[in-house]
N, C-alpha and C positions, 0 to 999 in steps of 0.2 A: 397560570390559571385565570381566564376570561370570567368576570362575577354570574357569566350564564353558566359557562361550565361550571362552576362552582355551586349555586344553586342546581341543573340536574341529580350534582354529583350527591346534594345534603337529599334530594327527594328519593333519591334511588336508596341511598343508605338508610333511610326512614322505615321506605317501606321493606327492605328486606328483614331490619328490627322486627316492625309488627308483623309480618309473616312467618317469622323465627321465634316468637313470643307465643303467638297464638299456636304453632305447632306444640309450641311444650306444654302449653296449658293444655293440649288436645291427645297429647300422644298415648297410645295404646302400651303401656308398661305398666306391670306391676306396682301396685300402691303399697309402701313402705309403712306407713300408719293415715288414719283416720284424725281427720278435722274435727269431727263431731258424729254421732252415732243414735238419731232420733229418726221416731217414723215419721215415714212418709202420711200414709193416713192412720193417723192414731184414732181413730173414731171406729174404725173398721173391724179389728182385733175380736170387740165382743159381739159383732153383728154379723158374725161369718156366716152362721145357722139360719139367718135371716134374710139372707139372699135371696131371691127368687124371679131375675131377671139381670141379661150383664146386655146391654147394649155396645157396642163396637163400633167407631165410624175412622176408616181407614183416611190416612191424606188423599186419597181420590175419591174420597165420597160415600165409597161404600158402605154400608152397611150389614153388619150380624148382629141375629138377634138371638139371644140364647134364653128359655125361660123353663120354669120348672111346674110340673104337669103332675098329677095322682101318677102317672107311666114312668117317669125321670125328666131329666131334661130333654130339649128338644128347640130343633133350630126353626125358626120361623120364616126365615125364608127359602126353607127346602119343606116347605105344606107340612112342617112337625114333626121331620125326619129323626129319631131319635140322635142326641150329640153322646159323643164320649164322655163317660162321668170322671172321667182323668184329665182331661181336656180344663172342663169347668173347674176341677178344683186345682189346678196349675195357675190358670188362673186369676180362681177367687182369692187362697191362699198364698198365691206369688205378691200379691195385691197388699193384703194382710199383715205380709210380713214384712213388707220392704222396707229398707232404713237409709236414711240420706247422713253422706259420710262426706260431704262436702260441697258448701257451695259453691255456685260457675256464676256466668255473666247475670245481670237484670238488665242489659240492652234491651230494647226488643229489637235493633238495628241487629244483630245478632245470635238470634234465639234459633237463625236456619243453619249458624252450623252446627248444630246439635241437634234439629232435627225437630226444632220444637215452635216453629214459626208454622200457623196454617196456611199461609196466604204464601210464601215464598221459599223456595229453595226445593230441590230437587226430592229430597228427602221429610218426608209430612210427618206430624205426627201422627199417633193414632191415639184417637178419646174414648176411654174408657168408660162408663155408665152403670152402678149396680142400683140396682132396687128393691125394695120389699115387697112380701104378696100384696100391700095397699098401693102401691105405684109409688112409695115415699123413696128420696132420693137418698140411699147410705152412704156415697161416696163418690165421687167424679175425680178424672186425670187425664194428664197429655204425657204418651209416652214418646221418646224420642228416639236419638241414635243409641249402640249399643257402643258401650265399651270394651273392649276386645279383654282379654286376658287379665281383666282386674286384678285378680288378686294369683295371678299364674294360669297358665292353661290350664284348659276348660271351664274356666265361670269368669261370667262378665256381668259388666255393670251395666246401668242405663242411665241413660240423661231423661229426666221429667221434671215436669212443675207443675202446679194449682191451674186450671182455667181461671183467667182473669186475675192474676198474676205473672208477671211479668219475670219474678225468681225463678231460676235454673237453678237444678240440683244433680250432681252424681249419685246414685242411686250404688245400694251394694249388691244387688242383684238384678237379672233379665228376667221381663216377663212376656211370655210369646203368644201376643197375640194376634185371632186370625186373621188374615190378609181378604175371604172370601169364605163363605159359609161350609164350601167341601173341609176345607182346613179343621175344623170341630168334630166331621162323623167319620165312622170308620169307615171307609169306602169299599173295601173288599168288601162282595158281597156275600160271600158262602164259602165253605172251606169242605171240599172232595176230595179222597185219597184218591189215585188213581185205582189203588186195590180195590175199594167197593164198589167200583161200577160194574155192572153183570152187562147192561147191552146201551146204546144208543139208539136214538132213531132222528135221523134229520128228516124237516117235511114229512112230519106225521101226518099221516090221516091222507093223502095225498097221492096221487097214479106214481109222481117221483119221490115218493120213499124212499130212502138209502137207513139197511140196518145194519150194523157194527156190533158185533155180538161177540161173547165165551161161555163157557158152562163155570169154571172156577176160576180166583182171585190168580193162580198160578197161569193160567194158560195166555197164551197170545190171542188178540183181537182177532177178527176175521170179518170179511166184506162178505155181507148174506147176496148169493145169487149171481155171483161174476160168471157171465159165458165162458165157452171153453179158450178164448183168445185172449182172455181179459186177465188181467192182474193188477190186485189191489197197490196200492201204495202204500206199505205200511208206516212210512215218516207221516203221512197226513191222516193215516187211521190215529196214529196217536195223537198226533195235535187237536185232532176233534173230543176224542177222548177226554184228553186234560184241559179241553179249553174251561169249561168251570171251573177249575181249579184257580185260575189266573184272573177270575171276575171282577173288575173294578172298576168303579164307576164313576164317569168323566162328567157327567152332569145328573142329577136329579129331578125329577117331577113327578108332583102328582099325577096320578089317571085323569082327573077332572081336567088340569092344566093340560096334556094330551094325552089323549085316550087312544088305548090300544086298534090298531087297524083291522076293521073283521078278515079282513085277508091274509095279516100277518103271519109269516111261515111259524110252523113249531120244532122245537127241537127237545126230544123225551129222554132224560137220563134215568136207568131204573139201576138202581144199588140191590144188592145180594140179599141186604136185610128188610128189603121189603121199601123201603123210600124211592119216593120217584118224582124229579126235577122235571116239572115242564116251563119253556121258555119260549114265551111269543116272540120271535126277534124278527126287525123290519129296520127297511134302508129309507133313508130321505134325503134326496140332494143326488147330485152325480160330479164326480171328478173330487177336483178338492175342497168341497162346500156338501162330499158325502157325510152322512152322519148315520150310525148305526142304535139302535134301540133297543133295548129287550123288557122284560114285563115277568117275570119266571112266579111259580107257585109249585106249591110241595105238596103233596098227598103221600097216603102209603097205602103197597099194596100186601097180597101176600109174600112174603120170603120167599125166594128160590127153593125150590125143593132139594136144590144138588149141593147146597151147600148149608151146612147148621148155622144156626144166628151164630153161634156163639165161635165157631172157624172161621165164622168170615170176620169177623171184630177184630181175631188176633191175627190173622191176614193182616188186614188194617193198618194193624200196627207192627207189624214184620218185615213184609214181600218187600222187595224192592220192585223199581220200574225196570220192565222188561226190555228196553231199546236205551241206548247210550241220549238217544233224544229225550224220551222222555224222564231220563234223569236231571237234563238241564232243562228243561220244562219246571219239573219239580224245584230246582233251584232258583230260576228267575222267579215263580211264584211267588217268591218271600216268607215273611213268616208264619201266613196261611197253610205254608202248603207241608209245612214242620209242626205247627202246635196242634194236635186233635183230640183237644178237649173235647168238643162239642159232638165230634164223630163216635165217640164211645156212648152218649146218650141211645136208648132207645127210637127208634124210626115215629113212633108217634111225637113225643116231643119234639123233635127236632124239625118237623113236619110244623109243630105248634109254632116253634121259636122262629123257624123261616118267614113263613103267612105271617106273623106279626110285623117281620122288619121289612115284609115286599107288599104287602097287600096293597096299599094304598100310593102304592109309586111304580115310577117306568125310571128306567137307568141308560142314560147314554155311556157304551163301551166305547172300547179303543176297533179299530177300523180291523186291527187282525182279528181280532175275536167274532168279531161282525160278520167277517165275510167266512169264519169256519164253521159258524154257525146255519151257514147257507150255501155252502157247499153243496153239486149235485153229483151224482154216480161216477161220471164221467171225470170231474175233478178228482173223484179217489182215487181215480187208476192208474198206472203208468203208463208214461207214454210211448206209442210203439218206435222202436230204433230207426234212428233215420228221419 
């Protein structure tokens, strides 16, 4: 073997050994034992109740700011829209209870492999800062990649370090910090069981108004006023009726940032118990750039005289969808289609809760939902054969 060949082989061997060493160091296998067991943020445990502000900066430079107010936790970037208390609790308690179980690299040139270099690597760390009500910093940390299956399936660890300190550590748990403001709010805007709905009006108050109605929860919906040669498309009627049961926000803006257009269409949903949901809906842009926005409001009218309130409530809890399509849409609606706690509250109480959640904001919704709320009578009719 020539000297040059030997040197090439030596370099390749060393590179292979280095790669194998790193793979061994960072492999995702359950740990058999821990090298140490110390708190990551030792001062935070006794100050959890003082946390009043959480700031998260992602590796891409986005920020999420969660602030405690007299009415609960809110998200600054969403104009004060309520944050989910459970998400806030997971972040604060997760950090307070996080423990270090193994030291990792302190070489700045290797931090990017653990997702802990803010200037390098595909996976950059998230930085979280916790403040008290007077603006005093209580804790600050950088969180990198997860170590999957740290203690076996279902429980991950995480690589972490303190800002200004190059020492990286493996922690005993992963804390799920948000990537964007929507990650810490409940994006489901309303729970609306199909059996509660008495009638729906599209383009309400205009000559193009469409009315879909029924007299009792067990009855099928019908389209009012079709001509002698017109037949309503039952599948489309059900899509309109169940539309609000799947209403989820894809973007949230304050009404000051995005005012409701004066010519916005109105979709009105009347329930048997007297609750009325009126949704202003409008389209911005065309084609692939089209966006649909809604501004919902709630009010209360007299309950339907044909159905006693108690019977309507019982029907709402027991009735099954009238069609196979309605059943599949109820499944698509997710948890909000099966958890009916708020539906059992009196209509005035529900209206007040919904308005507190809605009144200051507008919401971008999916294209399929926006389109359904803007369907015309012609679009709700079956197409003639041929």
